[in-house]
C-alpha positions as CSV (number, residue, x, y, z in Angstrom):
1,M,0.0,0.0,0.0
2,I,2.8,2.4,0.9
3,K,4.6,1.6,-2.4
4,E,1.4,2.5,-4.3
5,W,0.2,5.5,-2.4
6,G,3.3,7.0,-0.8
7,Q,5.3,9.9,-1.9
8,N,8.7,9.8,-3.7
9,V,11.6,9.7,-1.2
10,V,15.3,9.0,-1.6
11,Y,16.9,6.7,1.0
12,V,20.5,7.7,1.6
13,G,22.3,4.9,3.4
14,I,25.7,5.6,4.8
15,A,27.6,2.4,3.9
16,D,30.6,2.9,6.2
17,P,32.2,5.4,8.5
18,G,33.9,7.0,5.5
19,V,37.4,7.7,4.4
20,Y,39.5,10.5,6.0
21,N,41.7,12.6,3.7
22,P,44.5,14.1,5.9
23,A,45.4,16.6,3.2
24,T,42.0,18.3,3.3
25,G,40.8,17.2,6.7
26,Q,37.5,16.0,5.2
27,V,35.8,12.7,5.6
28,T,34.2,11.3,2.4
29,Q,31.2,8.9,3.1
30,N,30.1,6.2,0.8
31,E,26.4,6.6,0.1
32,N,23.8,4.1,-1.1
33,R,21.0,6.0,-2.7
34,V,17.6,4.3,-3.4
35,N,14.4,5.8,-4.7
36,V,11.4,4.5,-2.6
37,K,7.9,5.5,-1.7
38,A,7.1,6.4,1.9
39,V,4.4,8.0,4.0
40,L,5.4,11.2,6.0
41,T,3.4,12.4,8.9
42,E,3.8,14.9,11.8
43,L,4.6,13.6,15.2
44,K,1.7,13.7,17.7
45,A,1.9,16.4,20.4
46,D,2.5,13.7,23.1
47,E,5.5,12.3,21.1
48,V,7.4,15.6,21.1
49,G,10.0,16.0,23.9
50,G,12.7,13.7,25.1
51,N,14.6,12.6,22.0
52,Y,12.1,14.2,19.6
53,Q,11.8,17.9,18.5
54,S,8.7,19.7,17.1
55,Q,10.1,19.7,13.5
56,D,10.7,16.0,13.5
57,V,8.7,13.9,11.1
58,K,7.6,10.2,11.1
59,L,8.5,8.3,7.9
60,M,6.8,5.0,7.3
61,I,8.1,2.5,4.7
62,D,7.7,-1.2,3.9
63,P,11.0,-3.2,4.0
64,G,10.4,-4.8,0.6
65,Q,11.6,-1.6,-1.0
66,L,14.9,-1.8,0.7
67,P,15.9,-5.5,0.6
68,N,19.1,-6.4,2.4
69,V,19.3,-3.0,4.0
70,L,19.6,-2.5,7.7
71,L,18.3,1.0,8.5
72,S,20.4,3.0,11.1
73,T,20.6,6.5,12.6
74,A,23.6,7.2,10.2
75,D,21.1,7.3,7.3
76,Y,19.3,10.2,5.6
77,W,16.1,10.7,3.6
78,E,15.4,13.2,1.0
79,W,12.1,14.4,-0.5
80,P,10.9,17.5,-2.5
81,G,10.2,20.5,-0.3
82,L,6.8,22.2,-0.3
83,Q,8.5,25.5,-1.2
84,G,10.8,24.0,-3.7
85,G,14.2,22.5,-3.2
86,T,15.0,19.2,-1.4
87,V,14.4,18.4,2.3
88,R,17.3,16.3,3.7
89,A,16.4,14.6,7.0
90,K,18.6,12.6,9.4
91,T,17.3,9.4,10.9
92,V,16.8,9.9,14.7
93,E,15.2,6.5,15.5
94,V,14.2,3.4,13.6
95,L,11.4,1.1,14.8
96,T,11.0,-2.3,13.1
97,Y,7.8,-4.2,13.3
98,R,8.3,-7.9,12.7
99,G,6.7,-11.2,12.0
100,D,9.1,-13.9,10.8
101,S,10.9,-11.0,9.1
102,A,10.6,-7.2,9.0
103,V,7.1,-6.1,7.8
104,F,7.2,-2.4,8.5
105,Y,9.6,0.4,9.4
106,S,8.6,3.6,11.2
107,C,11.4,6.1,11.4
108,V,11.6,9.4,13.2
109,V,13.6,11.8,11.0
110,R,14.9,15.3,11.6
111,P,15.0,17.8,8.7
112,Q,18.4,19.5,8.5
């Protein structure tokens, strides 16, 4: 259902801790980018506080769109912004709902 009715989102998986370049002082991270469909919703008022902030968003996705991927808080998500441009949001928390295997992911993400 999410794959059919969700909005276009790009999953940006950070594959490893990155490679440090001592000449520039920069760390280059290897990214795995996958186009998926997801449902984005606001957090409920009673969910804000603690680890969550008022601008955080709940992102729901079915695992079949990301086979062999283990979601983590190192990952990002990107989607078209309402005012143009692209929203890039860092994963704050991943909840996995399971049967014999993962059947649903609910992520809290924080737009940067």
